[in-house]
N, C-alpha and C positions, 0 to 999 in steps of 0.2 A: 655560594649558589642561591638564587632567589628562592625563597619560601615564602608564599603568602597563605590567606586563609579566610575562611567564611565562619563566622561564629554566631549562628541565629539562637534566640532564646525559644525554647520549646512552649511557648504561651498559646500556640494554635499553628495552623497551616500557613505557609508563605503566601504573601500577598503580592501586589504589582511592586509596591515600594522595597520589600526585601529581595525580590527577584533582581531589581536593578543592583544592589550592592553584591549579591551573589555573582551575576555576570560580570560586573565590573572587576571584581577580585580574580575570577576564573581567567578572564582575559589577559588581565595584566600579568598574571602568572605564566600563561602560556606564551604571551608576546616575548617574555623574557626567557623562555625555555626553562622556566622554573618548576617548582612543585606546588600543588594547591591543596591545603589541607581544610577539613571541616572539624569544628569544634561546637558542641552542643552545650550552650552556656546555660544549665539547669541549676545553677547555683542558687537562685531565688526560688525555691521549691513551692511556696504559695502561690506563685503565679504560674506555674508550669501545669500543662494540661496532660494527662495521661495518654501516651500514644502519639502525642504531637512530633515528637523526635522522629519516629518511623514514617509519619506522613511527610515531614520535611524531606528527609532523605530520599524518598520516592519521588517527591514533586522535582528535586534536583536531577535525579537519574532520568526522569521523563523529558527533561530539558537538555540531557547529555552534559551535566555537570556533575562528574564523578570525582571523588576525592582520591588523592594519592595516599596510601597508608590508612592506619586505623582511625575511627572517629573518635575523638577524646570528650569524654563527659566530665565536666566540672564537678558533679556531684560525687564523683569518685576521687576527688583531688584534695580533700580536707587536710590531710597530713602534710601535705605540700605548702598549703597556705599557713598551717600553723608553725611550720618551721620557718617560714619568712617572717611572720609575726614575731616570733621569738627573737629572730636576728635584729629586728628594728628595736624591740624591748631593751634586749642587752645592751644595745648601742645609746639607750636613752632617747631614742627617736619615736617612741609610741607610748602612749599612756591610756589608762582607763578613764572613761568619762562617764558621769552619772546624770547627764543633762537630758531632759525630755525635749521633743521638738518645741513644745509650747514654751518652754523656759528660754530656749535659744530665740525663738521669735520674740518673746518679751523683751530679753536683753537687747535686741537689735531694734526694737520698736517697729516690727513689721509683721504682716502676715502674708505668706505666699502660698498661693494654691498650687503652682506648678514647679516651682523651683526651691532648692534648699537655700535656707538662710545662711549667710556667712556666720561660721562659728567663730564666737569671740574669745575663745580660748580659756573658758571659764575653769575648766578642770586641769588645765595644763600645770599648774603647781600643786596639785593634790585634790582629793574628792570632797574635801571639808565637810565629812559626815555623810555624804551621798553615797548611795549604793553604785556600783559598777554596772553600768548599762552597756557600754560599747566600747571599743578600742579606736583610738585616733591617732593619726600621724602627726607628730610635732614639726609642722612644716618650718616654724621659725628656726628651730634648732637645726634641722637637717641643712637649711640654706646656710646658716652660720657655720656649722662645722665642716661642711664640704666647700665652703667658699663660693658658693653659687650665686650668680647674678639675682637681684629681687625680682627681675622680670624675666619670665622665661619666653624666649624667642625660639620659632622653629620655621623651616620651609615647608609648607603642604604642596603636594605636587599639583593640586587641582586650585586651591583657594589662594596659594601664593603665601607671602610672609605673614606670620601670626604671633600674637604676643599675648602674655597673660601674667598678672601679679598672683599668684596662687594665694599668698597670704592674705591679701588685701580682698580679691574676689571671690575666694572659696574659705579660705581659713583651714584649719586642721581637719581634714576629712578623715570619715570613717573607714577604718580597715575591716573590723568585724563589728556586725550590727548587734543592736540590744536585744534582738530575738535568737542570737546566737549563730545567724547565717553569715557567711563571708560576703564582704562588700565587693562590689563589682571591679573597682580600681585594682584592688590587691589580686583578685583572681585573674583578671586578665593579664597583668603585668607577669606574674609567675608563670601562667600557661604560655603566652608568647614566648618567653625564654625557654621553656620546656620542651616546645614544639620547635625551636630553632627558627621563629618567625622573623624574616628579614624586611618585609614590606607588609604594611596594613592598609588595605583598601577597605573603606567602609563609609556609611552615610554621613552627611554633614552634620546631622544633629548630634554626632558623637565628637565633633572637632574639639569642644572645649573640655573634653576629658583628657585630651592629649597631654597637656601640661601637668596634670596630676600624675599621669601615668609615667611620663618622663622623670619626674621628681623621685617616684619610687623606684624606676629602674637604677637611678644614680645612687639612690640610698642603699639598694639590694646589690650594687656592683653588677648590673646586669647591661647588656648592650641595648640600645635604643633603635627600633625599626624605623624605616622611612615611611611617612604617612602620606596618605591621599584620602580626602574626604570628597564623595561624589555626590552631585545634585541629589535632592530629595524628590519622591513623587508626592504631590499635594492632593489633599481631599477637596471636597466641594466647599468647605468652610475655610479654605485655604491653610489649614493646618497640615503638618505632616500626616501623610497617610499611616495608619497604625491599626493595630486590632483593638486599641482603646476607643477610637473615633469610628468604629464600624467597617474597617476594611474588609472587603470580601475575599475569600480564599481565591488563589489563581485558578482560572478556568484552563485546565491543561488536557482539554479535549483535543485542542489545537495548540500543541506546545511551541511551535513555530511563531505563531501569532503573538503569544506572551513574551517570547525572546524578543521579537521584533520591536514589540512595545517598549520593553526596557532598553533595547539598543538605542532607540531615538532618544530616550532621556540622556543617553551618554553621547548623543551627536553622532552616533553610527548609521549609516544608511539600511534601509530594508534589504532584505535578502529572501530570495524565492528558491527553495530547494528543501535539504533535510536540515534538521538541527545541527547535526555533525558538520555539514558544510559550512552552515552559517557561522558557527563557532569559529572554524578554521579561518573563514574570511575575515571576521571581525578581530580575531586575534592578531591578524597582519596589520590591521589599520588602527589597533588600539595603541597609539603612540602618545601616551599623555605624560604630563608633568615635564615638558621641556624647560 
């Protein structure tokens, strides 16, 4: 059975861009007569806003987007993430890292404001007197031990064929952060498996995370969902619309208008009627990923 999900971070209310992802995932699940789950990705606690999770769930409900089953909160899942990390450590596929961001940038000879520099593997063979700050996946060792191709290839239902060499383009990525919080990549992989997610529908800005998550799935012996990354809503500056660049909360005095705007981004026609009627109509049209 198809099981999809929408997994917002509670850093503020939903905006126009996040509604596109919510709508796309809901429509795809219902087009396939499947289940649609909601997960609150509140693992990055310093960025979370108190009460934002309740606001998000109410916004979804106003638009007729109601999840099947209980809402899962990542902040309550620490033991599951710890168990996954221990599995990787026991196999020799994860190691402690004592590098600061500045040290990594210095080693690479680059300063990046918006992207993480490729990790050069400094602590792969030991801390060499440094204090452990984080835990990283030994990408090179996982690929070698599992006899995986150096370049990860997959078919995205919206974007088509995608490729990435994780070792060269990302390096040994973080599983547990220096501040003790769990990294997004590990939490997402563990929770998708726990919730039985078969299809992931999310924004195109997350597409380059997919190879890292696929690698972790293989390392942990978990199944890989089918992925689809939908178009982004852009702000006036041409960047992805987000809370960081001042995206306004959805105006849900007229929820159908908000849904129609999101549907237009997905290439679906406008609909006049109720939200429930619009969702049922679009679910029949949402034939994506042919």
